N, CA, C and O atoms as a Tripos MOL2 file, in Angstrom:
@<TRIPOS>MOLECULE
protein
  308   307    77     0     0
PROTEIN
NO_CHARGES

@<TRIPOS>ATOM
      1 N         -80.6320   28.6860  -16.8490 N.3       1 MET1
      2 CA        -79.4330   27.9260  -17.2200 C.3       1 MET1
      3 C         -79.4940   27.7490  -19.0400 C.2       1 MET1
      4 O         -80.1280   28.4760  -19.8050 O.2       1 MET1
      5 N         -78.7050   26.6620  -19.3750 N.am      2 GLU2
      6 CA        -78.5060   25.7780  -20.9760 C.3       2 GLU2
      7 C         -79.8410   24.9390  -20.3780 C.2       2 GLU2
      8 O         -79.9990   24.8390  -19.1610 O.2       2 GLU2
      9 N         -80.6320   24.4420  -21.1790 N.am      3 LYS3
     10 CA        -81.3320   23.1360  -21.4050 C.3       3 LYS3
     11 C         -80.2580   21.8280  -20.7280 C.2       3 LYS3
     12 O         -80.4500   21.0600  -19.7850 O.2       3 LYS3
     13 N         -79.1720   21.9730  -21.6010 N.am      4 GLN4
     14 CA        -78.7130   21.0140  -21.4330 C.3       4 GLN4
     15 C         -77.8120   20.5710  -20.3280 C.2       4 GLN4
     16 O         -77.6790   19.3880  -20.0140 O.2       4 GLN4
     17 N         -76.7760   22.2610  -19.3520 N.am      5 ASN5
     18 CA        -76.6280   21.6800  -17.9650 C.3       5 ASN5
     19 C         -77.8330   20.7950  -17.2310 C.2       5 ASN5
     20 O         -77.5650   19.9650  -16.3620 O.2       5 ASN5
     21 N         -78.7290   20.9740  -17.5250 N.am      6 LEU6
     22 CA        -79.8840   21.5870  -16.6200 C.3       6 LEU6
     23 C         -80.0550   19.7430  -16.5080 C.2       6 LEU6
     24 O         -79.9760   19.1640  -15.4240 O.2       6 LEU6
     25 N         -80.3270   18.9180  -18.0160 N.am      7 GLU7
     26 CA        -80.2900   17.5390  -18.2470 C.3       7 GLU7
     27 C         -79.1590   16.7080  -17.3430 C.2       7 GLU7
     28 O         -79.4380   15.9360  -16.4260 O.2       7 GLU7
     29 N         -77.6870   17.0770  -17.8570 N.am      8 GLN8
     30 CA        -76.7430   16.6040  -16.9980 C.3       8 GLN8
     31 C         -76.4530   16.4230  -15.7580 C.2       8 GLN8
     32 O         -75.7840   15.6120  -15.1180 O.2       8 GLN8
     33 N         -77.2290   17.5440  -15.4860 N.am      9 ARG9
     34 CA        -77.2490   17.7230  -13.7980 C.3       9 ARG9
     35 C         -78.2420   16.0390  -12.8780 C.2       9 ARG9
     36 O         -77.9150   15.1170  -12.1310 O.2       9 ARG9
     37 N         -79.4760   16.5100  -13.5600 N.am     10 VAL10
     38 CA        -80.1300   15.9140  -13.3130 C.3      10 VAL10
     39 C         -79.4620   13.9210  -13.6830 C.2      10 VAL10
     40 O         -79.8840   13.0130  -12.9660 O.2      10 VAL10
     41 N         -78.6630   13.6930  -14.6080 N.am     11 ALA11
     42 CA        -77.9820   12.6450  -14.9720 C.3      11 ALA11
     43 C         -77.0110   12.5390  -13.5370 C.2      11 ALA11
     44 O         -77.2620   11.5570  -12.8400 O.2      11 ALA11
     45 N         -76.5210   12.9580  -13.3130 N.am     12 ILE12
     46 CA        -75.3710   13.5140  -12.1220 C.3      12 ILE12
     47 C         -76.1470   13.0480  -10.8880 C.2      12 ILE12
     48 O         -75.6830   12.3680   -9.9730 O.2      12 ILE12
     49 N         -77.6290   13.5990  -11.0190 N.am     13 LYS13
     50 CA        -77.7680   13.1250   -9.8340 C.3      13 LYS13
     51 C         -78.3930   11.6740   -9.8790 C.2      13 LYS13
     52 O         -78.2620   10.7870   -9.0360 O.2      13 LYS13
     53 N         -78.9040   11.6510  -10.7310 N.am     14 PHE14
     54 CA        -79.1980   10.1260  -10.8770 C.3      14 PHE14
     55 C         -78.4190    9.1490  -10.4500 C.2      14 PHE14
     56 O         -78.8680    8.4780   -9.5210 O.2      14 PHE14
     57 N         -77.2650    8.8540  -10.9120 N.am     15 CYS15
     58 CA        -75.8290    8.3260  -11.1180 C.3      15 CYS15
     59 C         -75.2960    8.8880   -9.6660 C.2      15 CYS15
     60 O         -74.4730    8.0350   -9.3360 O.2      15 CYS15
     61 N         -75.3290    9.6540   -8.8680 N.am     16 ALA16
     62 CA        -75.0300    9.4260   -7.2100 C.3      16 ALA16
     63 C         -76.1420    8.3490   -6.5440 C.2      16 ALA16
     64 O         -75.9100    7.4730   -5.7100 O.2      16 ALA16
     65 N         -77.7440    8.7830   -7.3380 N.am     17 ARG17
     66 CA        -78.5640    8.2270   -6.4510 C.3      17 ARG17
     67 C         -78.1490    6.9000   -6.2900 C.2      17 ARG17
     68 O         -78.0280    6.4250   -5.1600 O.2      17 ARG17
     69 N         -77.8430    6.0370   -7.6370 N.am     18 LEU18
     70 CA        -77.2290    5.0390   -8.0140 C.3      18 LEU18
     71 C         -76.3410    4.1870   -7.2290 C.2      18 LEU18
     72 O         -76.3230    2.9560   -7.2250 O.2      18 LEU18
     73 N         -75.5580    5.0460   -6.5220 N.am     19 GLY19
     74 CA        -74.3650    4.9510   -5.8780 C.3      19 GLY19
     75 C         -73.1910    4.9260   -7.1340 C.2      19 GLY19
     76 O         -72.2960    4.1340   -6.8380 O.2      19 GLY19
     77 N         -73.0480    5.3610   -7.9970 N.am     20 GLU20
     78 CA        -71.5580    5.1180   -9.1220 C.3      20 GLU20
     79 C         -70.9640    5.9230   -8.6320 C.2      20 GLU20
     80 O         -71.4730    6.6610   -7.7890 O.2      20 GLU20
     81 N         -69.7620    6.0170   -8.9960 N.am     21 THR21
     82 CA        -69.3390    7.0810   -8.2880 C.3      21 THR21
     83 C         -68.6690    7.9230   -8.9890 C.2      21 THR21
     84 O         -68.6270    7.2590  -10.0250 O.2      21 THR21
     85 N         -67.9480    9.1470   -9.3070 N.am     22 ALA22
     86 CA        -67.6300   10.8270   -9.3040 C.3      22 ALA22
     87 C         -67.1650   10.3780  -11.0540 C.2      22 ALA22
     88 O         -67.3310   10.9900  -12.1090 O.2      22 ALA22
     89 N         -66.6020    9.1920  -10.7790 N.am     23 SER23
     90 CA        -65.4690    9.3030  -12.4320 C.3      23 SER23
     91 C         -66.0850    8.2430  -13.8810 C.2      23 SER23
     92 O         -65.7450    8.2140  -15.0640 O.2      23 SER23
     93 N         -67.3940    7.2550  -12.8770 N.am     24 GLU24
     94 CA        -67.9460    6.3610  -13.5960 C.3      24 GLU24
     95 C         -69.2490    8.0710  -14.5720 C.2      24 GLU24
     96 O         -69.8250    8.1630  -15.6560 O.2      24 GLU24
     97 N         -69.1270    8.8400  -13.5700 N.am     25 THR25
     98 CA        -70.4120    9.5530  -14.2090 C.3      25 THR25
     99 C         -69.8110   10.2050  -14.7960 C.2      25 THR25
    100 O         -70.2940   10.3370  -15.9210 O.2      25 THR25
    101 N         -68.7720   10.8440  -14.6200 N.am     26 TYR26
    102 CA        -68.0220   11.1210  -15.6020 C.3      26 TYR26
    103 C         -68.1860   11.3370  -17.2740 C.2      26 TYR26
    104 O         -68.5970   12.1430  -18.1090 O.2      26 TYR26
    105 N         -67.3220    9.5170  -17.0770 N.am     27 THR27
    106 CA        -67.5230    8.8100  -18.3490 C.3      27 THR27
    107 C         -68.2940    9.1210  -19.0230 C.2      27 THR27
    108 O         -67.9920    9.7840  -20.0160 O.2      27 THR27
    109 N         -70.0730    8.6420  -18.6590 N.am     28 LYS28
    110 CA        -71.1230    8.7140  -19.1930 C.3      28 LYS28
    111 C         -71.8220    9.6770  -20.0400 C.2      28 LYS28
    112 O         -72.4500    9.7620  -21.0950 O.2      28 LYS28
    113 N         -71.1250   10.8020  -18.4120 N.am     29 ILE29
    114 CA        -71.6860   12.2650  -19.5260 C.3      29 ILE29
    115 C         -71.4900   12.7480  -20.9100 C.2      29 ILE29
    116 O         -72.1070   13.1030  -21.9140 O.2      29 ILE29
    117 N         -69.7790   12.4940  -20.2190 N.am     30 VAL30
    118 CA        -68.6400   13.0210  -22.0480 C.3      30 VAL30
    119 C         -69.5560   11.6240  -23.1000 C.2      30 VAL30
    120 O         -69.9610   11.8780  -24.2340 O.2      30 VAL30
    121 N         -69.7560   10.0860  -22.3840 N.am     31 LYS31
    122 CA        -70.2400    9.6540  -23.7350 C.3      31 LYS31
    123 C         -71.4440    9.9790  -24.7390 C.2      31 LYS31
    124 O         -71.5770    9.9200  -25.9610 O.2      31 LYS31
    125 N         -72.1350   10.2910  -23.8300 N.am     32 VAL32
    126 CA        -73.5730   11.1460  -24.1430 C.3      32 VAL32
    127 C         -73.3770   12.2870  -24.9040 C.2      32 VAL32
    128 O         -73.7390   12.2010  -26.0780 O.2      32 VAL32
    129 N         -72.9870   13.1360  -24.6020 N.am     33 HIS33
    130 CA        -72.6040   14.5570  -24.8120 C.3      33 HIS33
    131 C         -71.4250   15.2890  -24.8640 C.2      33 HIS33
    132 O         -71.2650   16.4590  -24.5170 O.2      33 HIS33
    133 N         -70.6940   14.5900  -25.2770 N.am     34 GLY34
    134 CA        -69.7130   14.3920  -25.8580 C.3      34 GLY34
    135 C         -68.7110   15.9340  -25.6520 C.2      34 GLY34
    136 O         -68.1850   16.2540  -24.5860 O.2      34 GLY34
    137 N         -68.6270   16.7400  -26.9600 N.am     35 ASP35
    138 CA        -67.9250   18.2400  -26.5490 C.3      35 ASP35
    139 C         -68.8610   18.8260  -25.1700 C.2      35 ASP35
    140 O         -68.3950   19.2820  -24.1260 O.2      35 ASP35
    141 N         -69.6850   18.7280  -25.3760 N.am     36 SER36
    142 CA        -70.7460   19.9300  -25.1480 C.3      36 SER36
    143 C         -70.9250   19.1100  -23.5500 C.2      36 SER36
    144 O         -71.7210   19.7190  -22.8330 O.2      36 SER36
    145 N         -70.4700   18.1600  -23.0580 N.am     37 ALA37
    146 CA        -70.4420   17.8530  -21.8060 C.3      37 ALA37
    147 C         -69.9880   18.6200  -20.4520 C.2      37 ALA37
    148 O         -69.4070   19.5780  -20.9620 O.2      37 ALA37
    149 N         -69.9020   18.7770  -19.3110 N.am     38 LEU38
    150 CA        -70.2070   19.9950  -18.1880 C.3      38 LEU38
    151 C         -68.3630   18.9940  -17.8680 C.2      38 LEU38
    152 O         -68.0930   17.7960  -17.9460 O.2      38 LEU38
    153 N         -67.5780   20.0970  -17.5500 N.am     39 SER39
    154 CA        -66.0310   19.9290  -17.1630 C.3      39 SER39
    155 C         -65.6930   19.0160  -16.2940 C.2      39 SER39
    156 O         -65.8690   19.6310  -15.2420 O.2      39 SER39
    157 N         -65.4240   18.2480  -16.0800 N.am     40 ARG40
    158 CA        -64.5990   17.1310  -14.6000 C.3      40 ARG40
    159 C         -64.8530   17.6940  -13.8610 C.2      40 ARG40
    160 O         -65.8610   17.2310  -13.3280 O.2      40 ARG40
    161 N         -64.4120   18.8320  -13.2630 N.am     41 ALA41
    162 CA        -64.4470   19.9450  -12.3320 C.3      41 ALA41
    163 C         -65.9790   19.6080  -11.9320 C.2      41 ALA41
    164 O         -66.3640   18.9050  -10.9980 O.2      41 ALA41
    165 N         -66.9220   20.4630  -13.1160 N.am     42 GLN42
    166 CA        -68.1160   20.1580  -11.8760 C.3      42 GLN42
    167 C         -68.5990   18.9210  -11.9620 C.2      42 GLN42
    168 O         -69.0330   18.3840  -10.9420 O.2      42 GLN42
    169 N         -68.6060   18.3250  -13.0580 N.am     43 VAL43
    170 CA        -69.3630   16.6380  -12.9490 C.3      43 VAL43
    171 C         -69.5330   16.4540  -11.3830 C.2      43 VAL43
    172 O         -70.5860   16.3720  -10.7510 O.2      43 VAL43
    173 N         -67.8690   16.4000  -10.7900 N.am     44 PHE44
    174 CA        -67.3290   15.9130   -9.2460 C.3      44 PHE44
    175 C         -68.2820   17.1010   -8.3780 C.2      44 PHE44
    176 O         -69.0640   16.9430   -7.4400 O.2      44 PHE44
    177 N         -67.8880   18.2550   -9.0650 N.am     45 ARG45
    178 CA        -68.4080   18.8020   -7.7390 C.3      45 ARG45
    179 C         -70.0420   18.8160   -7.9430 C.2      45 ARG45
    180 O         -70.5390   19.0250   -6.8370 O.2      45 ARG45
    181 N         -70.7470   18.7150   -8.6410 N.am     46 TRP46
    182 CA        -72.2130   18.0210   -8.8150 C.3      46 TRP46
    183 C         -72.5840   16.6450   -8.3200 C.2      46 TRP46
    184 O         -73.7040   16.3840   -7.8820 O.2      46 TRP46
    185 N         -71.5240   15.7140   -8.4160 N.am     47 HIS47
    186 CA        -72.1690   14.5100   -7.7400 C.3      47 HIS47
    187 C         -71.7070   14.8800   -6.2660 C.2      47 HIS47
    188 O         -72.2790   14.4050   -5.2840 O.2      47 HIS47
    189 N         -70.9690   15.4870   -6.2010 N.am     48 LYS48
    190 CA        -70.3150   15.7810   -3.9690 C.3      48 LYS48
    191 C         -71.8980   15.6680   -3.7620 C.2      48 LYS48
    192 O         -72.5150   14.7030   -3.3090 O.2      48 LYS48
    193 N         -72.4430   17.0020   -4.2460 N.am     49 GLU49
    194 CA        -73.4010   17.9590   -3.7760 C.3      49 GLU49
    195 C         -74.8650   16.2260   -3.9010 C.2      49 GLU49
    196 O         -75.5640   15.7410   -3.0120 O.2      49 GLU49
    197 N         -74.7760   15.9790   -4.8740 N.am     50 PHE50
    198 CA        -75.6750   15.3580   -5.1120 C.3      50 PHE50
    199 C         -75.6590   13.7330   -3.9480 C.2      50 PHE50
    200 O         -76.3050   12.7540   -3.5760 O.2      50 PHE50
    201 N         -74.8090   14.2270   -3.8740 N.am     51 LYS51
    202 CA        -74.2530   12.8800   -2.7230 C.3      51 LYS51
    203 C         -74.7920   13.0580   -0.6790 C.2      51 LYS51
    204 O         -75.2680   12.2280    0.0950 O.2      51 LYS51
    205 N         -74.3670   14.6560   -0.4770 N.am     52 GLU52
    206 CA        -74.3500   15.1280    0.9310 C.3      52 GLU52
    207 C         -75.9100   15.5490    1.0620 C.2      52 GLU52
    208 O         -76.5800   16.4550    1.5580 O.2      52 GLU52
    209 N         -76.0750   14.4510    0.3830 N.am     53 GLY53
    210 CA        -78.4700   15.5130   -0.6450 C.3      53 GLY53
    211 C         -79.2230   16.5520   -0.6840 C.2      53 GLY53
    212 O         -80.1090   17.0080    0.0390 O.2      53 GLY53
    213 N         -78.5900   16.9360   -1.9120 N.am     54 ARG54
    214 CA        -78.9070   18.7280   -2.1210 C.3      54 ARG54
    215 C         -80.0520   17.3540   -3.3820 C.2      54 ARG54
    216 O         -79.9640   16.1850   -3.7600 O.2      54 ARG54
    217 N         -80.8510   18.3670   -3.5270 N.am     55 GLU55
    218 CA        -82.0840   17.8790   -4.1920 C.3      55 GLU55
    219 C         -82.0240   18.3930   -5.5440 C.2      55 GLU55
    220 O         -81.8500   17.8010   -6.6090 O.2      55 GLU55
    221 N         -82.3010   20.2630   -5.1450 N.am     56 SER56
    222 CA        -82.2100   21.1440   -6.5480 C.3      56 SER56
    223 C         -81.3510   20.9210   -7.4820 C.2      56 SER56
    224 O         -80.2140   20.8590   -7.0160 O.2      56 SER56
    225 N         -81.4120   20.7260   -8.9520 N.am     57 VAL57
    226 CA        -80.5570   20.9350   -9.8370 C.3      57 VAL57
    227 C         -80.2740   22.1540  -10.2060 C.2      57 VAL57
    228 O         -79.0770   22.3220  -10.4380 O.2      57 VAL57
    229 N         -80.9630   23.0840  -10.3460 N.am     58 GLU58
    230 CA        -81.0520   24.9820   -9.9280 C.3      58 GLU58
    231 C         -79.7650   25.6160   -9.4320 C.2      58 GLU58
    232 O         -79.2980   25.2430   -8.3560 O.2      58 GLU58
    233 N         -79.2960   26.3460   -9.9930 N.am     59 ASP59
    234 CA        -78.4990   26.9590   -9.8110 C.3      59 ASP59
    235 C         -78.9600   27.5760   -8.4010 C.2      59 ASP59
    236 O         -80.1500   27.7910   -8.1680 O.2      59 ASP59
    237 N         -77.6500   27.9230   -7.2150 N.am     60 GLU60
    238 CA        -78.4290   28.7730   -6.0540 C.3      60 GLU60
    239 C         -78.3260   30.2530   -6.6870 C.2      60 GLU60
    240 O         -77.7440   30.5540   -7.7290 O.2      60 GLU60
    241 N         -78.9750   31.0400   -5.8800 N.am     61 SER61
    242 CA        -79.6400   32.6570   -6.9660 C.3      61 SER61
    243 C         -77.6860   32.9580   -5.9580 C.2      61 SER61
    244 O         -77.1130   32.1580   -5.2190 O.2      61 SER61
    245 N         -77.1650   34.5340   -6.4380 N.am     62 ARG62
    246 CA        -76.6120   34.9380   -6.2590 C.3      62 ARG62
    247 C         -76.4720   36.3420   -5.8400 C.2      62 ARG62
    248 O         -76.7450   37.2600   -6.6130 O.2      62 ARG62
    249 N         -76.0370   36.5460   -4.5890 N.am     63 SER63
    250 CA        -75.7590   38.1470   -4.2560 C.3      63 SER63
    251 C         -74.8980   39.2020   -4.7650 C.2      63 SER63
    252 O         -73.8380   38.9220   -5.3250 O.2      63 SER63
    253 N         -75.2860   40.3840   -4.6060 N.am     64 GLY64
    254 CA        -74.1730   40.9870   -5.4120 C.3      64 GLY64
    255 C         -74.4770   42.3610   -5.9240 C.2      64 GLY64
    256 O         -75.5740   42.8150   -5.5990 O.2      64 GLY64
    257 N         -73.6970   43.0970   -6.6640 N.am     65 ARG65
    258 CA        -74.2350   44.0570   -7.5380 C.3      65 ARG65
    259 C         -75.4360   43.4700   -8.4420 C.2      65 ARG65
    260 O         -75.6330   42.2910   -8.7360 O.2      65 ARG65
    261 N         -76.1650   44.5740   -8.7940 N.am     66 PRO66
    262 CA        -77.2600   44.2980   -9.7750 C.3      66 PRO66
    263 C         -76.4540   44.7670  -11.1800 C.2      66 PRO66
    264 O         -75.4060   45.3960  -11.3230 O.2      66 PRO66
    265 N         -77.2880   44.2570  -12.0420 N.am     67 VAL67
    266 CA        -76.6650   44.2410  -13.8900 C.3      67 VAL67
    267 C         -77.0450   45.6890  -13.6110 C.2      67 VAL67
    268 O         -76.3290   46.5610  -14.1030 O.2      67 VAL67
    269 N         -77.5820   45.8660  -13.2350 N.am     68 GLU68
    270 CA        -78.0570   47.6760  -13.7110 C.3      68 GLU68
    271 C         -78.4730   48.5330  -12.1500 C.2      68 GLU68
    272 O         -79.3250   47.9480  -11.4810 O.2      68 GLU68
    273 N         -78.1300   49.3520  -11.7880 N.am     69 VAL69
    274 CA        -78.1850   50.7880  -11.0480 C.3      69 VAL69
    275 C         -79.3270   51.1900  -11.7690 C.2      69 VAL69
    276 O         -79.5640   51.0280  -12.9660 O.2      69 VAL69
    277 N         -80.3410   52.0020  -10.4660 N.am     70 ARG70
    278 CA        -80.6630   53.2050  -10.6720 C.3      70 ARG70
    279 C         -81.5180   54.0410   -9.7880 C.2      70 ARG70
    280 O         -82.6720   53.8760   -9.3930 O.2      70 ARG70
    281 N         -80.5850   55.0510   -9.5700 N.am     71 THR71
    282 CA        -81.6840   55.5580   -8.7940 C.3      71 THR71
    283 C         -81.7360   57.5680   -9.1120 C.2      71 THR71
    284 O         -81.0840   58.4100   -9.7290 O.2      71 THR71
    285 N         -82.5320   57.5200   -8.5310 N.am     72 ASP72
    286 CA        -83.0900   58.8960   -8.8920 C.3      72 ASP72
    287 C         -82.2780   59.9200   -9.6030 C.2      72 ASP72
    288 O         -82.6140   60.4640  -10.6550 O.2      72 ASP72
    289 N         -80.7080   60.2280   -8.6560 N.am     73 ALA73
    290 CA        -79.9700   61.1330   -9.2850 C.3      73 ALA73
    291 C         -79.1350   60.4230  -10.0310 C.2      73 ALA73
    292 O         -77.9730   60.8210  -10.1070 O.2      73 ALA73
    293 N         -79.5930   59.0510  -10.8440 N.am     74 ASN74
    294 CA        -78.8310   58.8280  -12.1570 C.3      74 ASN74
    295 C         -79.5220   59.0220  -13.5030 C.2      74 ASN74
    296 O         -79.1430   59.4900  -14.5770 O.2      74 ASN74
    297 N         -80.8250   58.4260  -13.0100 N.am     75 VAL75
    298 CA        -82.1730   58.5920  -13.9020 C.3      75 VAL75
    299 C         -81.9560   60.5050  -14.3770 C.2      75 VAL75
    300 O         -81.9610   60.8520  -15.5580 O.2      75 VAL75
    301 N         -81.7720   61.5830  -13.1380 N.am     76 GLN76
    302 CA        -82.0390   63.0750  -13.7900 C.3      76 GLN76
    303 C         -80.1040   63.2980  -14.6120 C.2      76 GLN76
    304 O         -79.9730   64.3350  -15.2610 O.2      76 GLN76
    305 N         -79.3990   62.7820  -14.5650 N.am     77 ARG77
    306 CA        -78.5360   62.9000  -15.6260 C.3      77 ARG77
    307 C         -78.9020   62.8760  -17.1140 C.2      77 ARG77
    308 O         -78.0230   62.9930  -17.9680 O.2      77 ARG77
@<TRIPOS>BOND
     1     1     2 1
     2     2     3 1
     3     3     4 2
     4     3     5 am
     5     5     6 1
     6     6     7 1
     7     7     8 2
     8     7     9 am
     9     9    10 1
    10    10    11 1
    11    11    12 2
    12    11    13 am
    13    13    14 1
    14    14    15 1
    15    15    16 2
    16    15    17 am
    17    17    18 1
    18    18    19 1
    19    19    20 2
    20    19    21 am
    21    21    22 1
    22    22    23 1
    23    23    24 2
    24    23    25 am
    25    25    26 1
    26    26    27 1
    27    27    28 2
    28    27    29 am
    29    29    30 1
    30    30    31 1
    31    31    32 2
    32    31    33 am
    33    33    34 1
    34    34    35 1
    35    35    36 2
    36    35    37 am
    37    37    38 1
    38    38    39 1
    39    39    40 2
    40    39    41 am
    41    41    42 1
    42    42    43 1
    43    43    44 2
    44    43    45 am
    45    45    46 1
    46    46    47 1
    47    47    48 2
    48    47    49 am
    49    49    50 1
    50    50    51 1
    51    51    52 2
    52    51    53 am
    53    53    54 1
    54    54    55 1
    55    55    56 2
    56    55    57 am
    57    57    58 1
    58    58    59 1
    59    59    60 2
    60    59    61 am
    61    61    62 1
    62    62    63 1
    63    63    64 2
    64    63    65 am
    65    65    66 1
    66    66    67 1
    67    67    68 2
    68    67    69 am
    69    69    70 1
    70    70    71 1
    71    71    72 2
    72    71    73 am
    73    73    74 1
    74    74    75 1
    75    75    76 2
    76    75    77 am
    77    77    78 1
    78    78    79 1
    79    79    80 2
    80    79    81 am
    81    81    82 1
    82    82    83 1
    83    83    84 2
    84    83    85 am
    85    85    86 1
    86    86    87 1
    87    87    88 2
    88    87    89 am
    89    89    90 1
    90    90    91 1
    91    91    92 2
    92    91    93 am
    93    93    94 1
    94    94    95 1
    95    95    96 2
    96    95    97 am
    97    97    98 1
    98    98    99 1
    99    99   100 2
   100    99   101 am
   101   101   102 1
   102   102   103 1
   103   103   104 2
   104   103   105 am
   105   105   106 1
   106   106   107 1
   107   107   108 2
   108   107   109 am
   109   109   110 1
   110   110   111 1
   111   111   112 2
   112   111   113 am
   113   113   114 1
   114   114   115 1
   115   115   116 2
   116   115   117 am
   117   117   118 1
   118   118   119 1
   119   119   120 2
   120   119   121 am
   121   121   122 1
   122   122   123 1
   123   123   124 2
   124   123   125 am
   125   125   126 1
   126   126   127 1
   127   127   128 2
   128   127   129 am
   129   129   130 1
   130   130   131 1
   131   131   132 2
   132   131   133 am
   133   133   134 1
   134   134   135 1
   135   135   136 2
   136   135   137 am
   137   137   138 1
   138   138   139 1
   139   139   140 2
   140   139   141 am
   141   141   142 1
   142   142   143 1
   143   143   144 2
   144   143   145 am
   145   145   146 1
   146   146   147 1
   147   147   148 2
   148   147   149 am
   149   149   150 1
   150   150   151 1
   151   151   152 2
   152   151   153 am
   153   153   154 1
   154   154   155 1
   155   155   156 2
   156   155   157 am
   157   157   158 1
   158   158   159 1
   159   159   160 2
   160   159   161 am
   161   161   162 1
   162   162   163 1
   163   163   164 2
   164   163   165 am
   165   165   166 1
   166   166   167 1
   167   167   168 2
   168   167   169 am
   169   169   170 1
   170   170   171 1
   171   171   172 2
   172   171   173 am
   173   173   174 1
   174   174   175 1
   175   175   176 2
   176   175   177 am
   177   177   178 1
   178   178   179 1
   179   179   180 2
   180   179   181 am
   181   181   182 1
   182   182   183 1
   183   183   184 2
   184   183   185 am
   185   185   186 1
   186   186   187 1
   187   187   188 2
   188   187   189 am
   189   189   190 1
   190   190   191 1
   191   191   192 2
   192   191   193 am
   193   193   194 1
   194   194   195 1
   195   195   196 2
   196   195   197 am
   197   197   198 1
   198   198   199 1
   199   199   200 2
   200   199   201 am
   201   201   202 1
   202   202   203 1
   203   203   204 2
   204   203   205 am
   205   205   206 1
   206   206   207 1
   207   207   208 2
   208   207   209 am
   209   209   210 1
   210   210   211 1
   211   211   212 2
   212   211   213 am
   213   213   214 1
   214   214   215 1
   215   215   216 2
   216   215   217 am
   217   217   218 1
   218   218   219 1
   219   219   220 2
   220   219   221 am
   221   221   222 1
   222   222   223 1
   223   223   224 2
   224   223   225 am
   225   225   226 1
   226   226   227 1
   227   227   228 2
   228   227   229 am
   229   229   230 1
   230   230   231 1
   231   231   232 2
   232   231   233 am
   233   233   234 1
   234   234   235 1
   235   235   236 2
   236   235   237 am
   237   237   238 1
   238   238   239 1
   239   239   240 2
   240   239   241 am
   241   241   242 1
   242   242   243 1
   243   243   244 2
   244   243   245 am
   245   245   246 1
   246   246   247 1
   247   247   248 2
   248   247   249 am
   249   249   250 1
   250   250   251 1
   251   251   252 2
   252   251   253 am
   253   253   254 1
   254   254   255 1
   255   255   256 2
   256   255   257 am
   257   257   258 1
   258   258   259 1
   259   259   260 2
   260   259   261 am
   261   261   262 1
   262   262   263 1
   263   263   264 2
   264   263   265 am
   265   265   266 1
   266   266   267 1
   267   267   268 2
   268   267   269 am
   269   269   270 1
   270   270   271 1
   271   271   272 2
   272   271   273 am
   273   273   274 1
   274   274   275 1
   275   275   276 2
   276   275   277 am
   277   277   278 1
   278   278   279 1
   279   279   280 2
   280   279   281 am
   281   281   282 1
   282   282   283 1
   283   283   284 2
   284   283   285 am
   285   285   286 1
   286   286   287 1
   287   287   288 2
   288   287   289 am
   289   289   290 1
   290   290   291 1
   291   291   292 2
   292   291   293 am
   293   293   294 1
   294   294   295 1
   295   295   296 2
   296   295   297 am
   297   297   298 1
   298   298   299 1
   299   299   300 2
   300   299   301 am
   301   301   302 1
   302   302   303 1
   303   303   304 2
   304   303   305 am
   305   305   306 1
   306   306   307 1
   307   307   308 2
@<TRIPOS>SUBSTRUCTURE
     1 MET1         2 RESIDUE 1 A MET
     2 GLU2         6 RESIDUE 1 A GLU
     3 LYS3        10 RESIDUE 1 A LYS
     4 GLN4        14 RESIDUE 1 A GLN
     5 ASN5        18 RESIDUE 1 A ASN
     6 LEU6        22 RESIDUE 1 A LEU
     7 GLU7        26 RESIDUE 1 A GLU
     8 GLN8        30 RESIDUE 1 A GLN
     9 ARG9        34 RESIDUE 1 A ARG
    10 VAL10       38 RESIDUE 1 A VAL
    11 ALA11       42 RESIDUE 1 A ALA
    12 ILE12       46 RESIDUE 1 A ILE
    13 LYS13       50 RESIDUE 1 A LYS
    14 PHE14       54 RESIDUE 1 A PHE
    15 CYS15       58 RESIDUE 1 A CYS
    16 ALA16       62 RESIDUE 1 A ALA
    17 ARG17       66 RESIDUE 1 A ARG
    18 LEU18       70 RESIDUE 1 A LEU
    19 GLY19       74 RESIDUE 1 A GLY
    20 GLU20       78 RESIDUE 1 A GLU
    21 THR21       82 RESIDUE 1 A THR
    22 ALA22       86 RESIDUE 1 A ALA
    23 SER23       90 RESIDUE 1 A SER
    24 GLU24       94 RESIDUE 1 A GLU
    25 THR25       98 RESIDUE 1 A THR
    26 TYR26      102 RESIDUE 1 A TYR
    27 THR27      106 RESIDUE 1 A THR
    28 LYS28      110 RESIDUE 1 A LYS
    29 ILE29      114 RESIDUE 1 A ILE
    30 VAL30      118 RESIDUE 1 A VAL
    31 LYS31      122 RESIDUE 1 A LYS
    32 VAL32      126 RESIDUE 1 A VAL
    33 HIS33      130 RESIDUE 1 A HIS
    34 GLY34      134 RESIDUE 1 A GLY
    35 ASP35      138 RESIDUE 1 A ASP
    36 SER36      142 RESIDUE 1 A SER
    37 ALA37      146 RESIDUE 1 A ALA
    38 LEU38      150 RESIDUE 1 A LEU
    39 SER39      154 RESIDUE 1 A SER
    40 ARG40      158 RESIDUE 1 A ARG
    41 ALA41      162 RESIDUE 1 A ALA
    42 GLN42      166 RESIDUE 1 A GLN
    43 VAL43      170 RESIDUE 1 A VAL
    44 PHE44      174 RESIDUE 1 A PHE
    45 ARG45      178 RESIDUE 1 A ARG
    46 TRP46      182 RESIDUE 1 A TRP
    47 HIS47      186 RESIDUE 1 A HIS
    48 LYS48      190 RESIDUE 1 A LYS
    49 GLU49      194 RESIDUE 1 A GLU
    50 PHE50      198 RESIDUE 1 A PHE
    51 LYS51      202 RESIDUE 1 A LYS
    52 GLU52      206 RESIDUE 1 A GLU
    53 GLY53      210 RESIDUE 1 A GLY
    54 ARG54      214 RESIDUE 1 A ARG
    55 GLU55      218 RESIDUE 1 A GLU
    56 SER56      222 RESIDUE 1 A SER
    57 VAL57      226 RESIDUE 1 A VAL
    58 GLU58      230 RESIDUE 1 A GLU
    59 ASP59      234 RESIDUE 1 A ASP
    60 GLU60      238 RESIDUE 1 A GLU
    61 SER61      242 RESIDUE 1 A SER
    62 ARG62      246 RESIDUE 1 A ARG
    63 SER63      250 RESIDUE 1 A SER
    64 GLY64      254 RESIDUE 1 A GLY
    65 ARG65      258 RESIDUE 1 A ARG
    66 PRO66      262 RESIDUE 1 A PRO
    67 VAL67      266 RESIDUE 1 A VAL
    68 GLU68      270 RESIDUE 1 A GLU
    69 VAL69      274 RESIDUE 1 A VAL
    70 ARG70      278 RESIDUE 1 A ARG
    71 THR71      282 RESIDUE 1 A THR
    72 ASP72      286 RESIDUE 1 A ASP
    73 ALA73      290 RESIDUE 1 A ALA
    74 ASN74      294 RESIDUE 1 A ASN
    75 VAL75      298 RESIDUE 1 A VAL
    76 GLN76      302 RESIDUE 1 A GLN
    77 ARG77      306 RESIDUE 1 A ARG
C-alpha cells in the first residue's frame, strides 16, 4: 500500500474518533492532499468502517487466484 494512502486512512480514523462527519473529514483530506487525496467514496467508506469499530488501517487480505501458479506439470512443459 502506498504510504500516502496509509497516512490518509490514519487521518480518517482520527477524525472519525473525534466525532467529525465524513463530509468534514473529506474536506480536510482534500485540503491537505489535493489531487492525490482518496476519492470521496473511499473516504466515506473508511470513515464508516472506523465508526463501526475497525482498528486496522491496512487492507484486509484477499483470497482468490494467486498471481502465479506453478505445478510440476507446468514446470515440465
